[in-house]
DSSP file (Angstrom, degrees, kcal/mol; ACC not computed):
  #  RESIDUE AA STRUCTURE BP1 BP2  ACC     N-H-->O    O-->H-N    N-H-->O    O-->H-N    TCO  KAPPA ALPHA  PHI   PSI    X-CA   Y-CA   Z-CA
    1    1 A M      >       0   0    0      0, 0.0     5,-2.2     0, 0.0     3,-0.2   0.000 360.0 360.0 360.0 -33.7   -3.3  262.2  244.0
    2    2 A A  T > 5 +     0   0    0      1,-0.2     3,-1.2     3,-0.2    30,-0.0   0.811 360.0  56.3 -70.3 -29.0   -2.1  264.8  241.6
    3    3 A R  T 3 5S+     0   0    0      1,-0.2    -1,-0.2     2,-0.1    23,-0.0   0.788 105.0  57.0 -71.6 -24.5   -4.2  267.5  243.4
    4    4 A C  T 3 5S-     0   0    0     -3,-0.2    -1,-0.2     2,-0.1    -2,-0.2   0.407 130.0 -96.8 -80.9   0.6   -2.2  266.4  246.5
    5    5 A G  T < 5S+     0   0    0     -3,-1.2     2,-0.4     1,-0.3    -3,-0.2   0.564  77.9 138.0 102.2   4.7    1.1  267.1  244.7
    6    6 A F      < -     0   0    0     -5,-2.2    -1,-0.3    25,-0.1     2,-0.2  -0.738  50.7-136.7 -92.8 135.7    2.0  263.8  243.5
    7    7 A D        -     0   0    0     -2,-0.4     2,-0.4    24,-0.1    26,-0.2  -0.642  37.9-139.3 -74.6 148.2    3.4  263.1  240.0
    8    8 A C  E     -a   33   0A   0     24,-2.5    26,-2.1    -2,-0.2     2,-0.5  -0.947  22.3-155.0-126.6 135.1    1.6  259.9  238.8
    9    9 A V  E     -a   34   0A   0     -2,-0.4     2,-0.6    24,-0.2    26,-0.2  -0.905  22.9-155.0 -89.6 126.1    2.4  256.7  237.0
   10   10 A I  E     -a   35   0A   0     24,-3.1    26,-2.6    -2,-0.5     2,-0.4  -0.950   8.5-160.5-118.4 116.7   -0.9  255.5  235.4
   11   11 A N  E     +a   36   0A   0     -2,-0.6     2,-0.3    24,-0.2    26,-0.2  -0.741  16.4 165.9 -89.9 138.6   -0.9  251.8  234.8
   12   12 A Y  E     -a   37   0A   0     24,-1.9    26,-2.0    -2,-0.4     4,-0.1  -0.998  29.3-158.8-149.3 157.6   -3.2  250.2  232.4
   13   13 A V  S    S-     0   0    0     -2,-0.3    -1,-0.1    24,-0.2    26,-0.1   0.869  86.2 -18.0 -96.1 -52.3   -3.6  246.8  230.6
   14   14 A R  S    S+     0   0    0      1,-0.1     2,-1.7    24,-0.1     3,-0.2   0.660 111.2  83.0-128.4 -27.3   -5.8  247.5  227.6
   15   15 A N     >  +     0   0    0      1,-0.2     4,-1.7     2,-0.1    -1,-0.1  -0.542  41.5 160.7 -85.5  85.9   -7.6  250.8  227.8
   16   16 A A  H  > S+     0   0    0     -2,-1.7     4,-1.8     2,-0.2    -1,-0.2   0.802  71.7  59.4 -83.1 -22.2   -5.0  253.2  226.7
   17   17 A D  H  > S+     0   0    0     -3,-0.2     4,-1.9     2,-0.2    -1,-0.2   0.959 108.1  44.8 -60.9 -49.7   -7.7  255.9  225.9
   18   18 A A  H  > S+     0   0    0      1,-0.2     4,-1.5     2,-0.2    -2,-0.2   0.860 111.9  52.6 -63.6 -36.9   -8.9  255.9  229.5
   19   19 A A  H  X S+     0   0    0     -4,-1.7     4,-2.0     1,-0.2    -1,-0.2   0.833 107.0  52.9 -66.2 -34.1   -5.3  255.9  230.7
   20   20 A A  H  X S+     0   0    0     -4,-1.8     4,-2.2     2,-0.2    -2,-0.2   0.895 106.9  53.5 -69.9 -40.0   -4.6  259.0  228.5
   21   21 A E  H  X S+     0   0    0     -4,-1.9     4,-1.9     2,-0.2    -2,-0.2   0.862 108.9  46.3 -58.5 -42.2   -7.6  260.7  230.0
   22   22 A V  H  X S+     0   0    0     -4,-1.5     4,-1.9     2,-0.2    -1,-0.2   0.898 111.3  53.5 -76.4 -38.3   -6.3  260.2  233.5
   23   23 A K  H  X S+     0   0    0     -4,-2.0     4,-2.4     2,-0.2    -2,-0.2   0.926 108.7  49.8 -55.4 -46.5   -2.8  261.4  232.4
   24   24 A K  H  X S+     0   0    0     -4,-2.2     4,-2.4     1,-0.2    -2,-0.2   0.899 110.6  50.3 -64.4 -39.2   -4.4  264.5  231.0
   25   25 A A  H  X S+     0   0    0     -4,-1.9     4,-1.6     2,-0.2    -1,-0.2   0.862 109.0  51.2 -63.7 -37.7   -6.3  265.1  234.4
   26   26 A V  H  <>S+     0   0    0     -4,-1.9     5,-2.1     1,-0.2    -2,-0.2   0.929 113.5  44.9 -74.1 -43.5   -3.0  264.7  236.3
   27   27 A E  H ><5S+     0   0    0     -4,-2.4     3,-1.1     1,-0.2    -2,-0.2   0.829 107.3  57.1 -70.5 -29.7   -1.3  267.3  234.1
   28   28 A T  H 3<5S+     0   0    0     -4,-2.4    -1,-0.2     1,-0.2    -2,-0.2   0.855 103.1  57.3 -66.6 -31.7   -4.2  269.6  234.3
   29   29 A A  T 3<5S-     0   0    0     -4,-1.6    -1,-0.2    -5,-0.2    -2,-0.2   0.455 126.4-104.8 -73.9   3.6   -3.6  269.4  238.1
   30   30 A G  T < 5S+     0   0    0     -3,-1.1     2,-0.2     1,-0.3    -3,-0.2   0.619  84.3 107.8  89.5  17.7   -0.2  270.6  237.5
   31   31 A Q  S   <S-     0   0    0     -5,-2.1    -1,-0.3   -25,-0.1     2,-0.3  -0.741  70.6 -96.0-121.6 173.5    1.7  267.4  238.0
   32   32 A R        -     0   0    0     -2,-0.2   -24,-2.5    -3,-0.1     2,-0.4  -0.646  33.4-163.9 -86.1 142.2    3.6  265.0  235.7
   33   33 A G  E     -a    8   0A   0     -2,-0.3     2,-0.4   -26,-0.2   -24,-0.2  -0.951   6.4-172.7-123.4 144.4    1.9  262.0  234.4
   34   34 A H  E     -a    9   0A   0    -26,-2.1   -24,-3.1    -2,-0.4     2,-0.3  -0.967  13.0-144.3-142.2 126.7    3.5  259.0  232.9
   35   35 A L  E     +a   10   0A   0     -2,-0.4     2,-0.4   -26,-0.2   -24,-0.2  -0.694  16.9 177.7 -95.7 135.5    1.7  255.9  231.2
   36   36 A V  E     -a   11   0A   0    -26,-2.6   -24,-1.9    -2,-0.3     2,-0.7  -0.955  22.0-145.7-141.7 128.2    2.8  252.3  231.4
   37   37 A Q  E     +a   12   0A   0     -2,-0.4     2,-0.3   -26,-0.2   -24,-0.2  -0.768  43.7 141.3 -91.7 115.7    1.0  249.4  229.9
   38   38 A A        -     0   0    0    -26,-2.0     2,-0.7    -2,-0.7    -2,-0.1  -0.941  47.8-137.3-160.2 133.4    1.6  246.4  232.3
   39   39 A D    >   -     0   0    0     -2,-0.3     3,-2.6     1,-0.1     7,-0.3  -0.875  14.3-154.8 -98.0 111.1   -0.4  243.6  233.6
   40   40 A V  T 3  S+     0   0    0     -2,-0.7    -1,-0.1     1,-0.3     6,-0.1   0.582  87.8  72.4 -69.4  -9.4    0.3  243.3  237.2
   41   41 A G  T 3  S+     0   0    0      4,-0.0     2,-0.5    26,-0.0    -1,-0.3   0.458  88.7  76.5 -76.3  -6.0   -0.6  239.6  237.2
   42   42 A E  S <> S-     0   0    0     -3,-2.6     4,-2.2     1,-0.1     3,-0.4  -0.957  75.5-145.5-114.3 128.1    2.6  239.0  235.3
   43   43 A S  H  > S+     0   0    0     -2,-0.5     4,-2.0     1,-0.2     5,-0.2   0.896 100.6  49.4 -55.5 -49.1    6.0  239.1  237.2
   44   44 A A  H  > S+     0   0    0      1,-0.2     4,-1.9     2,-0.2    -1,-0.2   0.861 111.3  49.4 -62.1 -34.1    7.9  240.7  234.1
   45   45 A D  H  > S+     0   0    0     -3,-0.4     4,-2.5    -6,-0.3    -2,-0.2   0.905 108.2  53.2 -81.4 -35.5    5.3  243.4  233.7
   46   46 A R  H  X S+     0   0    0     -4,-2.2     4,-2.1    -7,-0.3    -2,-0.2   0.889 110.4  48.2 -51.9 -42.8    5.5  244.2  237.5
   47   47 A R  H  X S+     0   0    0     -4,-2.0     4,-2.7     2,-0.2    -2,-0.2   0.873 111.8  49.5 -62.0 -41.1    9.2  244.6  237.1
   48   48 A K  H  X S+     0   0    0     -4,-1.9     4,-3.2     2,-0.2     5,-0.3   0.941 108.2  53.0 -63.3 -50.2    8.6  246.8  234.0
   49   49 A L  H  X S+     0   0    0     -4,-2.5     4,-2.1     2,-0.2    -2,-0.2   0.949 114.0  43.5 -49.7 -57.7    6.1  249.0  235.9
   50   50 A V  H  X S+     0   0    0     -4,-2.1     4,-2.0     1,-0.2    -1,-0.2   0.906 114.6  47.9 -57.9 -48.2    8.7  249.5  238.7
   51   51 A E  H  X S+     0   0    0     -4,-2.7     4,-2.4     1,-0.2    -2,-0.2   0.896 113.8  47.1 -68.5 -41.9   11.6  250.2  236.4
   52   52 A E  H  X S+     0   0    0     -4,-3.2     4,-2.4     2,-0.2    -1,-0.2   0.857 109.5  55.4 -66.9 -32.3    9.5  252.7  234.3
   53   53 A S  H  X S+     0   0    0     -4,-2.1     4,-2.6    -5,-0.3     6,-0.5   0.928 111.1  43.0 -58.4 -52.5    8.4  254.4  237.5
   54   54 A Y  H  X S+     0   0    0     -4,-2.0     4,-2.3     3,-0.2    -2,-0.2   0.887 113.4  53.8 -64.5 -42.6   12.0  254.9  238.6
   55   55 A S  H  < S+     0   0    0     -4,-2.4    -2,-0.2     1,-0.2    -1,-0.2   0.947 114.6  39.4 -56.8 -47.1   13.0  256.0  235.1
   56   56 A A  H  < S+     0   0    0     -4,-2.4    -2,-0.2    -5,-0.2    -1,-0.2   0.931 137.4  11.5 -69.7 -46.3   10.4  258.6  234.8
   57   57 A F  H  < S-     0   0    0     -4,-2.6    -3,-0.2    -5,-0.2    -2,-0.2   0.492  89.2-124.7-116.5  -6.0   10.4  260.1  238.4
   58   58 A G  S  < S+     0   0    0     -4,-2.3     2,-0.3    -5,-0.4    -4,-0.2   0.416  83.7  26.0  80.0  -3.8   13.6  258.6  240.1
   59   59 A R  S    S-     0   0    0     -6,-0.5     2,-0.4    -5,-0.0    -2,-0.1  -0.977  70.3-121.2-174.2 168.6   11.7  257.2  243.0
   60   60 A I        +     0   0    0     -2,-0.3     3,-0.1     1,-0.1    -6,-0.1  -0.951  25.6 168.4-129.1 109.5    8.4  255.9  244.2
   61   61 A D        +     0   0    0     -2,-0.4     2,-0.4     1,-0.2    -1,-0.1   0.786  68.7  19.9 -84.5 -39.5    6.8  257.7  247.2
   62   62 A L        -     0   0    0      2,-0.0     2,-0.4     0, 0.0    -1,-0.2  -0.996  58.1-159.6-145.7 136.7    3.3  256.0  247.1
   63   63 A L        -     0   0    0     -2,-0.4     2,-0.5    -3,-0.1    -3,-0.0  -0.977   1.9-170.4-116.5 132.8    1.7  253.0  245.8
   64   64 A V        -     0   0    0     -2,-0.4     2,-0.8     2,-0.0    -2,-0.0  -0.981  10.1-162.2-118.9 111.5   -1.9  252.6  245.2
   65   65 A N        +     0   0    0     -2,-0.5     3,-0.1     1,-0.1    -2,-0.0  -0.865  22.8 159.0-105.7 111.2   -2.8  249.0  244.3
   66   66 A N        +     0   0    0     -2,-0.8    -1,-0.1     1,-0.1    -2,-0.0  -0.131  26.8 125.9-125.6  33.3   -6.2  248.8  242.7
   67   67 A A        -     0   0    0      2,-0.1    -1,-0.1     1,-0.1     3,-0.1   0.716  64.5-137.3 -63.3 -30.1   -6.0  245.5  241.0
   68   68 A G        +     0   0    0      1,-0.2     2,-0.5    -3,-0.1    -1,-0.1   0.589  65.9 111.3  83.5  10.3   -9.1  244.3  242.7
   69   69 A V        -     0   0    0      0, 0.0    -1,-0.2     0, 0.0    -2,-0.1  -0.961  55.7-148.1-112.9 122.8   -7.9  240.8  243.5
   70   70 A A        -     0   0    0     -2,-0.5     4,-0.0    -3,-0.1     2,-0.0  -0.676  25.8-106.1 -92.1 149.6   -7.2  239.8  247.0
   71   71 A P        -     0   0    0      0, 0.0    14,-0.2     0, 0.0    15,-0.1  -0.305  20.5-123.8 -71.8 158.8   -4.5  237.3  247.9
   72   72 A D  S    S+     0   0    0     12,-0.6     2,-0.4     1,-0.2    13,-0.1   0.825 101.0  29.6 -72.8 -28.4   -5.5  233.7  248.9
   73   73 A K  S    S-     0   0    0     11,-0.8     2,-0.4     2,-0.0    -1,-0.2  -0.997  82.8-133.3-135.6 135.4   -3.5  234.0  252.2
   74   74 A R        +     0   0    0     -2,-0.4     2,-0.3    -3,-0.1    11,-0.0  -0.758  39.4 154.8 -94.2 129.7   -3.0  237.4  254.1
   75   75 A V        -     0   0    0     -2,-0.4     5,-0.1     9,-0.0    -2,-0.0  -0.956  54.2 -70.9-143.8 157.9    0.6  237.9  255.2
   76   76 A D    >>  -     0   0    0     -2,-0.3     3,-1.4     1,-0.1     4,-1.2  -0.256  44.2-127.7 -44.2 131.2    2.7  241.0  256.0
   77   77 A L  T 34 S+     0   0    0      1,-0.3    -1,-0.1     2,-0.2     3,-0.1   0.818 108.1  51.5 -59.4 -36.5    3.3  242.7  252.8
   78   78 A L  T 34 S+     0   0    0      1,-0.2    -1,-0.3     3,-0.0    -2,-0.1   0.695 115.2  45.1 -75.9 -12.0    7.2  242.8  253.4
   79   79 A E  T <4 S+     0   0    0     -3,-1.4    -2,-0.2     2,-0.1    -1,-0.2   0.602  90.8 107.4-100.8 -18.3    7.1  239.1  254.1
   80   80 A A     <  -     0   0    0     -4,-1.2     2,-0.2    -5,-0.1    -6,-0.0  -0.234  52.0-158.0 -72.5 148.7    4.9  238.1  251.1
   81   81 A S     >  -     0   0    0      1,-0.0     4,-1.8     0, 0.0     5,-0.1  -0.645  39.6 -97.0-109.1 176.0    6.4  236.2  248.2
   82   82 A E  H  > S+     0   0    0     -2,-0.2     4,-2.5     1,-0.2     5,-0.2   0.884 125.6  61.3 -66.6 -31.6    4.8  236.2  244.8
   83   83 A I  H  > S+     0   0    0      1,-0.2     4,-1.8     2,-0.2    -1,-0.2   0.936 105.2  46.7 -51.0 -51.6    3.3  232.9  245.7
   84   84 A H  H  4 S+     0   0    0      1,-0.2   -11,-0.8     2,-0.2   -12,-0.6   0.914 114.8  48.2 -53.2 -41.6    1.4  234.5  248.7
   85   85 A L  H  < S+     0   0    0     -4,-1.8    -1,-0.2     1,-0.2    -2,-0.2   0.828 124.9  24.9 -78.5 -33.8    0.2  237.4  246.5
   86   86 A I  H  <        0   0    0     -4,-2.5    -1,-0.2    -5,-0.1    -2,-0.2   0.329 360.0 360.0-119.0  11.5   -1.0  235.4  243.4
   87   87 A G     <        0   0    0     -4,-1.8    -4,-0.1    -5,-0.2    -3,-0.1   0.446 360.0 360.0  64.0 360.0   -1.9  232.1  245.1
């Protein structure tokens, strides 16, 4: 994403070293990187992730969800509740 001109928020749960490597790669590509430790399985952490993203960059242009867990029921994302997404 950085090579395409995006500043990047790098979210991680436990592996701060790997997240720091990604941030370095983002910065090497000429973009800004910002690290956020948050577990997207936790509602409060999701809020933290969004708030820190806005604080760092003022907006969110693109979201890549790579948590690796599919919801129990597929619904339109704009109509999904937390219950739909985490079952």
